[in-house]
N, C-alpha and C positions, 0 to 999 in steps of 0.2 A: 430894495430889491430882495426878494425871497430866493434863497439858494439852498440846494440840496448837495451835500458833498458825500462821496464815498471815499473813506479814508482807509488805507491799508498800511500795515506796519509789520516788518519782518524781524526786527530785533527785540521786540517787547511783546507783551500780551495786552489784552483789552484793559485790564485793571490798571496796569502801568500807564497806558495811554490816557485813560480817563483821569488819573491823578495829575498828569502833566497838563491835560486840557483844562482841568479845574484850576490849577495853579496859574494858568495864563488868563484867567477870567478878567482880571482888572485891565490887562493890556487889550483884550478883545473888546471890552466894553467901550473903548474909544471909537470903534468903527462898526460894531455889530451888536445885535441884541436878540433876545428871545431864543437863545440856543437850546436845541433839544438833540441829544445824542442817543443812539440806540445800537446795541451790540448786534452785529450780524453773525459773527463767529469770533473766535479768540484773537484773530488778527485783522478783523475788518469791522468798521463802524460806519454808521450813517449819521450825518449831522445836518439838521435843518436850522437855518438862521436867517435873520433879516440884516442885510448890510445897508448901513445908512451913510457910510463914508468910504467910497471905493478907493480914493487916493490914500487914505489912512491905512486901509487894508493892504494895498500894494506896498506901501512904505514899510509897514511892520513885517510883512511876509518876506520882503527882500532881505531883511536882517534875520528873521527867525527860521525861515524854511531851510536854508542850508544846514543849520544846526540840527533841526528836527530830522532831516534826511540822514545825516550822519549818525545821530544818536539812536534813532528809532527805525531806520530803514523805511521812512514814511513816504508814501505817494498818495495823491488824491485826485479825484475827478470832480469838477464842479458843474452843476446843472442849474440853470435859471428856472424858477417855478413861476407859472402864471395861472391865474384862475381859468378853470375849464368852463366851457359853455358860453 
């Protein structure tokens, strides 16, 4: 499933978020692939990815998200992408 996420962070900047995102790469590779991140502004990024294990994602995020919210002031919105036409 192709996903687009809009990620906002209030306690850090984009470069700090990107370093943390890259550090979590091994964990993310267990349930998602082909990640692409783009800076929208210093406190917002857009991430496109392919999720191949939704249960793995849910399990990992149940543990990791509370930590990220506390450390980064992180929120995100997820959108499912489908081919047009």
